[in-house]
C-alpha positions in Angstrom: -11.6 -28.1 20.9 -12.3 -28.2 17.2 -15.5 -26.6 16.2 -17.6 -27.4 13.1 -20.6 -25.3 12.1 -23.2 -26.6 9.7 -25.6 -23.9 8.3 -28.8 -25.5 7.2 -30.6 -28.1 9.4 -32.5 -29.8 6.6 -31.8 -33.4 5.5 -28.3 -32.9 4.2 -27.1 -30.6 7.0 -28.5 -32.7 9.8 -27.3 -35.9 8.3 -23.8 -34.4 8.0 -24.0 -33.3 11.6 -24.9 -36.9 12.7 -22.0 -38.4 10.8 -19.6 -35.8 12.3 -20.9 -36.7 15.8 -20.5 -40.4 15.2 -16.9 -39.8 14.0 -16.3 -37.6 17.1 -14.6 -35.0 14.9 -15.3 -32.0 17.2 -17.9 -29.7 18.8 -20.9 -29.2 16.4 -23.1 -26.2 15.9 -26.2 -26.5 13.7 -27.8 -23.3 12.4 -31.1 -22.7 10.6 -33.5 -19.8 10.1 -36.5 -22.0 10.9 -37.3 -21.5 14.5 -36.6 -24.6 16.6 -35.4 -26.8 13.7 -31.7 -26.7 14.4 -32.2 -26.9 18.1 -34.5 -29.9 17.9 -32.3 -31.8 15.5 -29.2 -31.0 17.6 -30.9 -32.3 20.7 -32.0 -35.5 18.9 -28.4 -36.2 17.7 -27.1 -35.4 21.2 -29.5 -37.9 22.8 -28.2 -40.6 20.3 -24.6 -40.2 21.4 -24.7 -42.4 24.6 -25.7 -45.2 22.2 -22.6 -44.4 20.1 -20.4 -44.1 23.1 -19.5 -40.5 22.2 -19.3 -37.5 24.5 -19.5 -35.0 21.5 -21.3 -31.8 22.1 -23.8 -30.4 19.6 -25.9 -27.3 19.9 -28.4 -25.7 17.6 -30.1 -22.4 17.0 -30.5 -19.5 14.6 -28.0 -17.1 16.3 -24.7 -17.0 14.4 -23.0 -16.0 17.7 -23.1 -19.7 18.5 -20.7 -20.3 15.6 -17.9 -18.1 16.9 -14.4 -19.3 16.2 -15.5 -22.3 14.1 -12.6 -24.1 12.3 -14.9 -25.3 9.5 -18.2 -23.9 8.3 -20.3 -26.0 6.0 -23.2 -24.3 4.1 -26.0 -26.7 3.1 -28.8 -24.1 3.4 -30.9 -23.6 0.3 -34.0 -24.7 -1.6 -33.9 -28.4 -2.7 -34.9 -29.5 -6.2 -38.3 -30.8 -7.0 -39.0 -33.4 -9.7 -38.4 -31.9 -13.2 -36.1 -29.2 -11.8 -32.4 -29.0 -12.6 -29.9 -27.6 -10.1 -29.6 -24.5 -12.3 -33.2 -23.6 -11.6 -32.2 -22.8 -8.1 -29.6 -20.2 -9.0 -31.4 -17.0 -8.1 -33.2 -18.1 -4.9 -30.2 -19.9 -3.5 -27.9 -16.9 -4.3 -30.0 -14.8 -2.0 -29.6 -17.3 0.8 -25.8 -17.5 0.3 -25.7 -13.7 0.4 -27.5 -13.7 3.8 -25.2 -16.4 5.3 -21.6 -15.6 4.3 -21.3 -12.2 6.0 -22.5 -13.8 9.3 -20.0 -16.6 8.9 -17.1 -14.2 8.2 -18.1 -12.0 11.2 -17.9 -14.8 13.7 -15.3 -17.1 12.1 -12.9 -15.0 10.0 -10.3 -17.8 10.0 -12.6 -20.8 9.1 -12.5 -23.0 6.1 -15.7 -22.8 4.1 -17.3 -25.9 2.5 -20.2 -25.0 0.2 -22.8 -27.6 -0.6 -25.8 -25.4 -1.8 -26.8 -25.9 -5.5 -26.0 -24.9 -8.2 -22.8 -25.8 -6.5 -20.0 -24.2 -8.6 -21.8 -20.9 -8.9 -22.6 -20.8 -5.2 -18.9 -21.5 -4.3 -17.9 -18.7 -6.6 -20.3 -16.3 -4.9 -19.2 -17.4 -1.4 -15.6 -16.8 -2.3 -16.4 -13.3 -3.6 -18.5 -12.4 -0.5 -16.1 -13.8 2.1 -12.9 -12.3 0.9 -11.1 -15.5 2.0 -8.0 -16.8 0.3 -8.8 -19.4 -2.4 -7.5 -22.3 -0.2 -10.2 -21.7 2.4 -13.2 -21.9 0.1 -14.2 -25.2 -1.5 -17.3 -26.9 -2.8 -18.6 -30.4 -2.2 -19.8 -32.2 -5.3 -17.2 -34.4 -6.9 -16.9 -36.6 -3.8 -20.6 -37.3 -4.1 -20.6 -37.8 -7.9 -17.6 -40.1 -7.6 -19.2 -42.3 -5.0 -22.2 -42.7 -7.3 -19.9 -43.6 -10.1 -18.2 -46.3 -7.9 -21.6 -47.6 -6.8 -23.0 -48.1 -10.3 -19.7 -49.7 -11.4 -19.8 -52.0 -8.4 -23.3 -53.1 -9.2 -22.6 -53.7 -12.9 -19.3 -55.6 -12.3 -20.3 -57.4 -9.0 -17.1 -56.0 -7.6 -16.3 -54.5 -4.2 -16.6 -50.7 -4.1 -13.2 -50.8 -2.3 -11.6 -52.1 -5.5 -12.9 -49.4 -7.7 -10.9 -46.2 -8.5 -12.9 -43.4 -10.0 -13.0 -39.6 -10.4 -15.6 -37.2 -11.6 -14.6 -33.6 -12.7 -16.4 -30.5 -14.0 -19.4 -28.7 -12.8 -21.9 -30.4 -10.6 -24.7 -30.8 -13.1 -25.7 -32.5 -16.3 -22.3 -31.8 -17.9 -20.1 -33.3 -15.2 -17.2 -35.4 -16.5 -16.8 -39.0 -15.1 -13.2 -39.8 -16.2 -13.4 -43.2 -17.9 -9.7 -43.0 -18.7 -8.8 -42.9 -15.0 -11.4 -45.5 -13.9 -9.9 -48.8 -12.7 -11.0 -52.0 -10.9 -8.2 -53.8 -9.1 -5.8 -52.0 -11.4 -7.6 -52.9 -14.6 -8.9 -50.2 -16.9 -12.7 -50.2 -17.0 -12.5 -50.2 -20.8 -11.1 -53.7 -20.5 -14.0 -54.9 -18.4 -17.1 -53.4 -19.9 -18.2 -52.6 -23.5 -18.5 -48.9 -24.4 -22.3 -48.9 -24.4 -22.4 -50.2 -20.8 -19.8 -47.6 -19.8 -21.8 -44.8 -21.5 -25.0 -45.8 -19.8 -23.2 -45.8 -16.4 -21.7 -42.4 -17.1 -25.1 -41.0 -18.0 -26.6 -42.5 -14.8 -23.9 -40.7 -12.8 -24.9 -37.4 -14.4 -28.5 -38.1 -13.6 -27.8 -39.5 -10.2 -29.3 -36.6 -8.2 -32.3 -36.3 -10.5 -33.0 -40.1 -10.2 -33.3 -39.8 -6.4 -35.4 -36.5 -6.6 -37.8 -38.3 -9.0 -38.2 -41.2 -6.6 -38.5 -39.2 -3.4 -40.8 -36.5 -5.0 -40.5 -34.3 -2.0 -36.8 -33.8 -1.6 -33.3 -34.7 -2.8 -30.5 -37.1 -1.7 -29.1 -36.7 1.8 -27.4 -39.9 3.1 -24.6 -39.9 0.4 -24.2 -36.1 0.4 -24.0 -36.0 4.2 -21.2 -38.6 4.3 -19.4 -36.9 1.3 -19.2 -33.7 3.3 -17.7 -35.5 6.3 -15.1 -37.1 4.0 -13.9 -33.6 3.3 -14.1 -32.4 6.9 -12.1 -35.3 8.2 -9.4 -34.9 5.6 -9.0 -31.2 6.6 -9.2 -31.6 10.3 -6.9 -34.7 10.5 -4.6 -33.2 7.8 -5.0 -36.4 5.8 -4.1 -34.7 2.5 -6.5 -36.9 0.6 -6.9 -36.3 -3.1 -10.6 -35.7 -3.5 -12.6 -34.1 -6.4 -13.9 -30.8 -5.1 -14.9 -27.4 -6.6 -11.8 -25.2 -6.3 -10.6 -22.0 -7.8 -8.5 -22.6 -10.9 -5.8 -20.2 -11.9 -4.4 -21.7 -15.0 -4.8 -25.3 -14.1 -6.6 -27.4 -16.8 -6.5 -24.2 -18.9 -9.1 -22.5 -16.8 -8.8 -19.1 -15.0 -10.7 -17.6 -12.0 -13.5 -20.1 -12.1 -14.5 -22.6 -9.4 -15.1 -26.0 -10.9 -14.7 -29.7 -9.8 -11.1 -31.0 -10.0 -8.9 -33.3 -7.9 -7.5 -31.4 -4.9 -5.3 -32.3 -2.0 -7.3 -31.4 1.2 -5.3 -30.8 4.4 -5.3 -28.5 7.4 -4.9 -25.4 5.2 -7.8 -26.4 3.0 -7.2 -26.8 -0.7 -3.4 -27.3 -0.5 -2.9 -28.3 -4.2 -4.9 -28.7 -7.4 -3.9 -32.0 -8.9 -3.7 -32.0 -12.7 -4.6 -35.3 -14.3 -3.9 -36.2 -17.9 -7.2 -36.1 -19.8 -8.0 -37.7 -23.2 -9.0 -35.3 -26.0 -12.6 -36.3 -25.5 -12.5 -35.6 -21.8 -10.8 -32.2 -22.4 -13.6 -31.2 -24.7 -16.3 -32.3 -22.2 -14.5 -30.5 -19.3 -14.3 -27.3 -21.3 -18.0 -27.5 -22.1 -18.8 -28.0 -18.4 -16.7 -25.0 -17.4 -18.4 -22.8 -20.0 -21.8 -23.8 -18.5 -20.5 -22.9 -15.0 -19.4 -19.5 -16.4 -22.9 -18.9 -17.7 -24.4 -19.7 -14.3 -22.0 -17.3 -12.6 -23.2 -14.5 -14.8 -26.7 -14.9 -13.3 -25.5 -14.1 -9.8 
């Protein structure tokens, strides 16, 4: 039986667990340091399964022994942003949390694939990779899938088009310097530049960069969780079912895009081995400059941990 562990039973982790259960992807273990939180949410999800027609099993607790022999471990644990905070402001506190989690994960599931969601994403994936000692294929970060779905949403609203007709991709670090690729954005095969004026496109690109902050500002007591939860499951499903989908994820670059030994968002092929290939897209000169700037910012964050 496939086993999926989610560390962090807050909004993002519990929402991801719920989606995994609905899709019947495998046995689920929910872990959290807060006494009773993971167990209570796991029980709530389990009690919903008869309504979903699913016999999936989910357990929760704080003991990592429950996670033994997991195929995939997702780490969502960490402090969420408050209004006025950037993801970067979480670096030091969330690094401590990652340092407490990864050794436990490695101890009980030495062959798992690690999906990191904790912010600031790129720096936390780099730290998890270093601590785990795993090969680069088995450590990946979720960010680009979320940023890209926001891009598609805003374009759909602006163009009154189906989200299913929109192709989009967001690269770079998961932060204010992320790079929505306008040159690779199409609606029913038509370039977005043929459909919208530059000022409209620029406004949408900026809204994508501010997408998380916009929701934090509205909620005031937390950050987004519905879209991040489903973005995580998109990655889990591609890995477990060996779908080999090309998805934007934080992966270790070793020369691709002119970057070395840094985790940053790029299109990757996700299959049963994890990150099976980094897909190199042709970027415009403007996109290359923006991507390089984003990578430099990620490098600065990494120095802080």
